C-alpha positions in Angstrom: 16.3 9.3 -27.0 19.0 10.3 -24.3 18.8 8.7 -20.5 15.5 10.7 -19.0 15.9 11.7 -15.4 12.8 12.7 -13.4 13.3 15.5 -11.0 10.7 15.2 -8.9 9.3 11.9 -8.2 6.3 12.6 -6.4 5.0 14.9 -9.2 5.8 12.0 -11.3 3.9 9.7 -9.3 0.8 12.0 -9.4 1.0 12.5 -13.1 0.7 8.6 -13.4 -2.0 8.6 -11.3 -4.0 11.1 -13.2 -3.3 9.0 -16.2 -4.6 6.1 -14.8 -7.9 7.6 -13.5 -8.1 9.4 -16.9 -8.6 12.7 -15.4 -6.7 14.7 -17.9 -9.1 16.4 -20.7 -8.6 16.1 -24.2 -7.2 19.7 -24.3 -4.0 18.3 -22.1 -3.4 15.2 -24.7 -0.3 15.6 -27.3 -1.9 15.2 -31.0 -0.1 11.9 -31.5 -1.2 9.7 -28.8 -4.7 10.8 -28.2 -6.0 7.5 -28.9 -3.8 6.0 -26.1 -5.6 5.5 -22.9 -4.4 6.9 -19.5 -3.3 3.5 -18.7 -1.1 2.7 -21.8 0.5 6.1 -21.6 1.4 5.7 -17.8 3.0 2.1 -18.9 4.8 3.5 -21.6 6.0 6.3 -19.2 7.3 3.9 -16.9 9.2 2.0 -19.6 10.9 4.8 -21.1 12.2 6.3 -17.7 13.7 2.7 -16.7 13.3 0.4 -13.8 15.0 2.2 -11.0 13.1 5.5 -11.3 9.9 3.4 -12.2 10.4 1.7 -8.9 10.7 5.0 -6.8 7.3 5.9 -8.4 5.7 2.7 -7.4 6.6 3.7 -3.8 3.8 6.3 -4.1 1.4 4.2 -5.6 -1.2 1.8 -4.1 -0.9 -1.9 -4.7 -4.1 -1.9 -7.0 -2.6 0.8 -9.2 0.8 -0.9 -9.2 -1.0 -4.4 -10.5 -2.9 -2.3 -13.1 0.5 -0.6 -14.2 2.3 -4.0 -14.3 -0.3 -5.7 -16.4 -0.2 -2.9 -18.7 3.4 -2.7 -19.1 3.4 -6.5 -19.9 0.6 -5.9 -23.0 3.3 -3.1 -24.5 5.0 -4.4 -27.5 7.3 -2.1 -29.8 7.6 1.6 -28.5 8.3 4.0 -31.6 10.2 7.2 -31.3 7.6 9.5 -32.1 5.3 7.7 -29.2 8.2 8.1 -26.9 8.5 11.9 -27.8 4.8 12.6 -27.5 4.4 10.9 -24.2 7.3 12.8 -22.7 6.1 16.3 -24.1 2.6 15.5 -22.4 4.5 14.5 -19.3 6.4 17.8 -19.3 3.2 19.7 -19.9 1.5 18.1 -17.2 4.5 18.6 -14.6 4.8 22.2 -15.8 1.1 22.6 -14.6 1.6 20.6 -11.5 4.5 22.7 -10.3 2.1 25.6 -11.2 -0.9 24.4 -9.1 1.6 24.0 -6.3 3.0 27.2 -6.3 0.4 29.4 -8.0 -0.1 32.1 -10.3 -0.7 32.3 -14.2 2.3 34.6 -14.2 4.5 32.0 -12.6 3.2 29.4 -14.9 3.9 31.7 -18.0 7.3 32.2 -16.9 8.4 28.8 -16.5 6.6 27.7 -19.7 8.5 30.1 -21.7 11.7 29.2 -20.4 10.7 25.4 -21.1 9.1 25.8 -24.8 9.6 29.6 -25.9 7.0 32.3 -25.7 4.3 31.3 -28.2 4.5 27.6 -27.5 3.9 29.1 -23.6 0.8 31.0 -24.9 -0.5 27.7 -26.9 -0.3 25.8 -23.8 -1.8 28.2 -21.2 -4.8 28.6 -23.7 -5.2 24.9 -23.8 -5.5 24.4 -19.8 -7.3 27.6 -18.9 -10.4 25.5 -19.4 -9.4 23.2 -16.6 -8.7 25.7 -14.1 -12.5 26.8 -13.7 -13.8 27.2 -10.1 -16.4 24.2 -9.2 -19.9 25.0 -9.0 -21.2 26.0 -5.5 -17.6 26.8 -4.3 -18.8 29.2 -1.9 -21.1 26.7 -0.1 -18.3 24.4 0.8 -17.0 26.8 3.5 -20.0 27.1 5.0 -21.4 25.1 8.3 -23.9 22.2 7.6 -26.2 24.1 10.2 -25.9 27.4 7.9 -26.8 25.3 4.7 -29.4 23.7 6.4 -31.0 27.1 7.1 -30.9 27.8 3.3 -31.9 24.5 1.9 -34.5 23.6 4.4 -37.7 25.1 2.6 -36.3 24.4 -1.2 -37.5 21.7 -3.7 -36.2 18.3 -3.1 -34.5 18.3 -6.6 -32.7 21.8 -5.6 -31.6 19.9 -2.3 -30.3 16.9 -4.3 -28.1 18.9 -6.8 -26.5 21.1 -4.0 -25.6 18.0 -1.8 -24.1 16.4 -5.0 -21.6 18.8 -5.1 -20.8 18.6 -1.4 -18.3 16.3 0.5 -20.1 13.3 1.4 -19.6 13.7 5.3 -21.4 17.3 4.9 -24.0 16.1 3.0 -24.8 13.3 5.3 -25.0 15.7 8.3 -27.4 17.8 6.4 -29.4 14.7 5.3 -30.0 13.6 8.8 -31.6 17.2 9.8 -34.1 17.4 6.8 -37.8 16.2 7.5 -38.1 12.6 7.4 -40.8 12.9 4.4 -38.4 14.2 2.2 -34.9 12.4 2.9 -35.6 9.6 0.6 -37.0 11.5 -2.0 -33.9 13.6 -1.9 -31.6 10.3 -1.8 -33.6 9.1 -4.7 -33.1 12.3 -6.7 -29.4 11.9 -5.8 -29.1 8.5 -7.1 -31.0 9.3 -10.5 -28.6 12.1 -11.2 -26.2 12.0 -14.0 -25.2 14.9 -15.9 -26.6 18.5 -15.3 -26.5 21.3 -17.7 -24.9 24.8 -16.9 -28.5 26.3 -17.1 -29.7 24.1 -14.4 -26.7 25.1 -12.2 -27.3 28.7 -12.6 -30.9 28.3 -11.9 -30.3 26.5 -8.6 -27.3 29.3 -7.8 -30.3 32.2 -8.7 -32.5 30.4 -6.2 -30.3 30.2 -3.7 -29.3 33.8 -4.2 -25.8 33.3 -4.5 -23.3 33.4 -7.5 -20.4 31.6 -8.4 -16.8 33.4 -9.2 -16.9 34.5 -12.7 -16.6 31.7 -14.9 -17.9 30.3 -18.3 -20.4 27.4 -17.9 -21.6 27.5 -21.5 -19.8 24.6 -23.0 -19.4 22.7 -19.8 -21.6 19.6 -18.0 -20.8 18.2 -14.8 -21.2 14.7 -13.6 -22.4 14.7 -10.2 -25.1 12.2 -7.9 -25.5 8.9 -9.1 -25.4 5.4 -6.9 -21.7 6.1 -5.7 -22.7 9.5 -4.3 -25.8 8.2 -2.7 -23.9 5.3 -0.8 -21.1 7.4 0.6 -23.9 9.7 2.1 -25.9 6.8 3.5 -22.7 4.9 4.8 -22.4 8.3 7.1 -25.8 8.9 8.6 -27.0 6.9 11.4 -28.7 3.5 11.3 -32.3 4.5 11.9 -32.3 7.2 9.4 -30.6 4.9 7.0 -33.2 2.2 7.3 -36.2 4.8 7.0 -34.6 6.1 3.7 -34.3 2.5 2.5 -37.7 1.5 3.2 -39.2 4.2 1.7 -36.8 3.8 -1.5 -38.0 -0.1 -1.5 -41.7 1.3 -1.9 -41.1 3.9 -4.7 -38.1 2.1 -6.7 -37.3 -1.5 -5.2 -34.6 -1.9 -7.9 -32.7 1.3 -7.1 -33.1 0.5 -3.5 -31.4 -2.8 -3.9 -28.5 -1.5 -5.8 -28.0 0.9 -3.3 -27.6 -1.8 -0.5 -25.6 -3.7 -2.4 -23.0 -1.3 -2.5 -23.4 0.1 1.2 -21.6 -2.6 2.7 -18.6 -4.1 0.7 -16.8 -7.3 1.5 -13.6 -5.7 2.5 -15.5 -3.8 5.4 -15.3 -7.1 7.2 -12.3 -6.1 8.9 -14.6 -3.5 10.6 -16.4 -5.7 12.0 -15.8 -7.2 15.9 -14.7 -11.1 15.9 -17.9 -12.1 17.4 -19.7 -10.9 14.4 -17.1 -12.5 11.9 -17.7 -15.5 13.8 -21.4 -15.4 13.5 -21.0 -14.7 9.8 -18.7 -17.6 9.3 -21.2 -20.1 10.3 -23.7 -19.1 7.8 -21.5 -19.2 4.7 -20.3 -22.1 2.5 -16.8 -23.0 2.8 -16.4 -23.1 -0.9 -18.0 -19.7 -1.2 -15.9 -18.1 1.1 -12.6 -19.5 -0.3 -13.6 -17.8 -3.5 -14.4 -14.4 -1.9 -11.1 -14.1 -0.3 -9.6 -14.6 -3.6 -7.3 -11.3 -4.7 -8.5 -9.4 -1.2 -5.8 -7.7 1.0 -4.0 -9.7 3.5 -5.8 -8.0 6.2 -9.1 -9.1 5.2 -7.9 -12.6 4.9 -6.4 -12.4 8.2 -9.6 -11.2 9.8 -11.3 -14.2 8.5 -8.6 -16.8 9.3 -8.2 -15.6 13.1 -11.9 -16.0 13.6 -11.9 -19.9 12.6 -10.3 -22.8 14.3 -6.8 -23.5 13.4 -7.9 -26.5 11.6 -10.8 -24.9 9.6 -8.5 -22.1 8.8 -5.8 -24.5 7.3 -8.5 -26.4 5.2 -9.6 -23.0 3.8 -6.1 -22.1 2.8 -5.7 -25.5 1.5 -9.0 -24.9 -0.6 -7.8 -21.8 -2.2 -4.5 -23.1 -3.0 -6.3 -26.0 -5.1 -8.9 -24.1 -6.7 -6.7 -22.6 -9.3 -7.6 -19.5 -11.4 -11.1 -17.9 -10.9 -13.1 -15.5 -12.9 -13.6 -12.2 -11.3 -17.5 -12.4 -11.9 -17.3 -15.6 -9.6 -15.2 -13.9 -6.8 -17.7 -11.1 -6.8 -20.7 -13.0 -6.8 -19.3 -15.0 -3.9 -18.4 -11.9 -1.9 -21.8 -10.5 -2.9 -23.7 -13.4 -1.1 -21.5 -13.1 2.2 -22.5 -9.2 2.2 -26.3 -10.4 1.8 -25.6 -12.6 5.0 -24.1 -9.9 6.6 -26.8 -7.5 6.0 -29.5 -10.1 7.0 -27.6 -10.9 10.2 -27.6 -6.9 10.9 -31.4 -6.8 10.2 -32.1 -9.5 12.3 -30.1 -8.1 15.5 -27.7 -10.5 15.3 -24.5 -8.6 14.6 -23.8 -4.7 14.8 -22.1 -2.5 11.8 -20.7 0.7 13.4 -21.0 3.3 11.0 -18.8 6.5 10.8 -20.5 9.1 13.1 -21.9 6.8 15.3 -20.9 5.7 18.9 -18.4 3.2 19.5 -19.8 -0.3 21.2 -18.3 -0.6 24.7 -18.5 -4.2 26.2 -18.8 -3.6 30.0 -16.2 -5.6 31.7 -16.9 -8.4 33.9 -15.7 -7.5 37.3 -16.6 -11.1 38.9 -14.5 -13.0 36.7 -10.8 -13.4 36.1 -8.9 -14.7 33.3 -9.3 -18.8 33.1 -6.6 -21.0 32.5 -7.0 -24.0 30.2 -7.6 -26.7 32.9 -10.5 -24.0 34.4 -12.2 -24.3 31.3 -12.2 -27.9 30.9 -13.4 -28.4 34.6 -15.9 -25.7 34.4 -17.2 -27.1 31.2 -20.6 -29.2 31.2 -19.9 -33.2 30.7 -22.3 -33.5 27.8 -20.3 -30.9 25.9 -17.2 -32.4 26.9 -18.3 -35.7 25.3 -19.2 -33.9 22.1 -15.7 -32.3 21.9 -13.7 -35.6 22.7 -15.7 -37.1 19.9 -13.9 -35.2 17.0 -10.8 -34.2 18.6 -8.9 -37.0 20.6 -5.3 -36.5 18.8 -5.6 -32.5 19.2 -6.8 -32.8 22.9 -3.5 -35.4 23.4 -1.3 -32.4 22.4 -3.3 -29.8 24.7 -3.4 -32.1 27.8 0.4 -32.9 27.7 1.1 -29.6 29.9 -2.1 -29.4 32.3 -3.4 -30.7 35.5 -4.8 -34.2 36.5 -8.1 -32.9 37.3 -8.4 -31.6 33.7 -7.1 -34.6 32.1 -9.7 -36.8 34.4 -12.3 -34.7 33.3 -11.6 -35.5 29.6 -11.0 -39.3 30.1 -14.2 -39.9 31.9 -16.1 -39.4 28.8 -14.3 -41.5 27.0 -15.3 -45.2 26.7 -13.0 -47.7 28.8 -10.8 -49.4 26.0 -10.4 -46.1 24.0 -9.7 -44.4 27.4 -6.6 -46.9 28.0 -5.1 -45.9 24.2 -5.9 -42.3 24.8 -3.8 -42.2 28.2 -1.0 -44.3 26.8 -0.5 -41.8 23.8 -1.1 -38.9 26.4 1.7 -40.1 28.6 4.3 -40.8 25.6 3.5 -37.3 24.7 4.2 -35.8 28.2 7.8 -37.3 28.0 8.4 -35.8 24.7 7.4 -32.3 25.3 9.6 -30.1 23.2 7.1 -27.8 21.0 5.3 -25.6 23.5 3.9 -23.0 21.0 2.4 -26.0 19.5 0.8 -27.2 22.5 -0.7 -23.7 23.2 -2.0 -23.4 19.7 -3.7 -26.7 20.7 -5.2 -25.6 23.7 -6.7 -22.4 21.9 -8.2 -24.4 19.2 -9.7 -26.9 21.6 -11.2 -23.8 23.7 -12.5 -22.4 20.5 -14.1 -25.9 19.7 -15.6 -25.8 23.1 -17.3 -22.1 22.7 -18.8 -23.3 19.3 -20.6 -26.3 20.8 -21.7 -24.2 23.7 -23.2 -21.7 21.4 -24.9 -24.4 19.3 -26.5 -25.6 22.5 -27.8 -22.1 23.3 -28.9 -21.9 19.9 -31.0 -25.1 20.2 
């Protein structure tokens, strides 16, 4: 097979993503490769076009998609000439469709297909593709404002409302859900969660009840996948906390298993990046370090950094070391560890210890304290309680020697007065040597930050007691 040149990398990347998501119907699949999964097709295609063009396509894909493709590529063995030909035929057909979708018009599609494949082949392709070009049910509703839809749905049966909301975007569905009578909100969400496939007759019945009609499409041989847990979670994540709580409590009474499954998915581990630092620190205090190490396996760097920056330098270093020495971990174990932390997070929110700000809710604004100004390391030490300082000294002597090497004598005396005499002499001698050899200011600043962090932890511990 001669060298293949991809004309439009962006279209190619969209086709590859479509293969990964298995979004192309069987009518768009070449006969010789019908048994191949979309992932395998995408992997073979990237091998066929060569590394340079594959790298260009990777620029348009997400990291998880690239990882999936890389894994599939490593599994591909020998590619037959027939398989290569069929993969490229399917790619050409899909690329023509992508171009057709972006420019529009059946006549245009027929023209470019005739130029590429001849008149008869163009007719065959168009006949196979027209079934996938139908207008989605309730398409006319998507253009309506939520308040208009609310007027239409307000007096309808909860099952009718559930079907309609399942076809809408989650942000629009959440607005309507909040305005529905509280006594039917949970019922509607339960029905959405329990939906799976809807027959065309049901859709037509709902449309007739709403006294609307869809564009002329044939639904006789189609079913639509709607609703389900994911749809429920997307909608609930966008409503206010009071509405969410009321719905979940009602669901717990009617269907505890369904309510628990929904709650598990509402706040996922990666959402920890949306929390403020104080909330993350509270969560970390409740989490076992081994479970945390497992939970951080394979997550985005952004999530890891969010956790590390809310720990002391020493604790973060120990956590990283634990992760390095744990070796390979089963996906199941990682997910279980993450779910434990999610459960702790939800519990802390229920207790009012932390706040999870949801989409559509007002952001939290912390009032400024006009009576205080930024304090230096020395100020913080001098203003701390002696009992707290004594506890601090017990486990942080070496770190304190580094931190105190560029501070004033008052702060040094505050610390050393909490050390028993013999140890105090050794401590001061080490500190004197350190002052003579100051050459790493960043490390000293880091040490001061960690001392302040440890001090705050001790103070919070005192408050809780």
